[in-house]
C-alpha positions as CSV (number, residue, x, y, z in Angstrom):
1,M,102.4,66.3,121.9
2,P,102.2,68.8,124.6
3,M,105.1,68.6,127.8
4,D,102.5,67.2,130.1
5,G,102.2,63.7,127.7
6,Q,98.9,64.2,126.6
7,P,97.4,64.3,122.9
8,A,96.8,67.9,121.6
9,H,93.4,67.2,120.9
10,Q,90.5,65.1,122.1
11,P,89.4,62.0,120.0
12,A,86.1,62.4,118.6
13,A,83.6,60.0,119.8
14,H,82.1,59.6,116.4
15,A,83.7,60.1,113.1
16,L,83.4,63.5,111.8
17,T,81.0,64.0,108.5
18,N,82.3,66.1,105.4
19,A,80.5,69.0,106.7
20,E,82.1,69.2,110.1
21,R,85.1,68.6,108.6
22,Q,84.7,71.4,106.4
23,A,83.4,73.5,109.2
24,R,86.6,72.9,111.3
25,Y,88.7,73.3,108.5
26,R,87.2,77.1,107.5
27,A,87.4,77.9,111.1
28,R,91.1,77.2,111.5
29,Q,91.7,79.0,108.3
30,R,89.8,82.1,109.8
31,R,92.1,81.7,112.9
32,L,95.5,81.5,110.6
33,Q,94.9,84.3,108.2
34,P,94.3,87.7,108.6
35,P,90.8,89.2,106.7
36,I,91.5,90.2,103.4
37,S,90.7,93.6,102.6
38,I,90.2,94.5,98.7
39,K,90.6,98.2,98.1
40,Q,90.4,99.8,94.6
41,P,93.4,101.8,93.8
42,S,92.8,105.3,93.9
43,L,93.6,106.9,90.4
44,A,95.3,109.9,90.8
45,R,94.1,111.6,87.9
46,R,95.9,115.2,87.2
47,S,94.7,117.7,84.9
48,R,96.7,118.6,81.7
49,T,97.2,122.1,83.0
50,K,98.7,120.4,86.3
51,R,100.8,118.0,84.6
52,W,101.8,120.8,82.0
53,N,103.3,123.2,85.0
54,D,104.7,120.3,86.7
55,A,106.7,119.3,83.8
56,L,107.7,123.1,83.3
57,A,108.6,123.3,86.8
58,E,110.9,120.1,86.3
59,L,112.5,121.6,83.6
60,L,113.3,125.1,85.0
61,A,114.8,123.3,87.8
62,V,117.0,120.9,86.0
63,Q,118.1,124.2,83.8
64,A,118.8,125.7,87.1
65,E,121.0,122.8,88.2
66,C,122.7,122.8,84.9
67,T,124.1,126.4,85.8
68,V,125.1,125.9,89.0
69,W,127.0,122.7,87.4
70,F,128.2,124.7,84.9
71,D,129.5,127.4,87.0
72,A,131.4,124.9,88.9
73,L,133.1,123.5,86.4
74,P,137.1,124.3,86.5
75,E,138.7,126.3,83.8
76,S,140.2,123.1,82.3
77,L,137.2,121.6,81.6
78,R,135.3,124.8,80.1
79,E,136.2,123.8,76.5
80,S,134.9,120.0,76.8
81,A,131.8,118.2,75.5
82,T,130.3,118.2,79.0
83,A,130.4,122.1,79.1
84,A,129.1,122.5,75.8
85,A,126.0,120.3,76.5
86,L,125.9,122.2,79.7
87,Q,125.8,125.6,77.8
88,E,123.1,124.3,75.3
89,M,120.8,123.4,78.3
90,I,121.2,126.9,79.7
91,D,120.7,128.6,76.7
92,L,117.4,127.0,76.0
93,D,114.9,129.5,76.1
94,L,112.0,127.9,78.5
95,D,110.1,131.3,78.8
96,G,108.4,130.7,75.7
97,I,107.3,127.5,76.6
98,A,106.3,128.5,79.8
99,A,104.0,131.3,78.6
100,I,101.9,128.4,76.9
101,Q,99.0,127.1,78.8
102,P,96.9,124.2,77.6
103,P,93.4,125.0,77.2
104,L,90.7,124.1,79.7
105,G,88.9,120.9,79.2
106,Y,85.1,120.2,80.1
107,G,84.9,121.5,83.5
108,R,88.0,119.2,84.8
109,D,90.5,121.7,85.2
């Protein structure tokens, strides 16, 4: 009940029909809920060439990080398993892999 003591709604002079009740319910639901917008998800389709080049860039970045990490190791850890793994990653020849380019396909590249 509101503060003035009056009922929140006026009583109807007659009983509502099912259609009137349903119309009021739908109107109330529209007021309470924001409109729903359904959007199709945009597919981020990247060509194989772009994915290949992105993967190569990531490999080269990780190799550079390993080089910095290895150079920052103290002398006492140069003979550890971590140093050996870092040295193996640094010694990988990624230039041969970078020279390879996947074939173009059906005009999508």
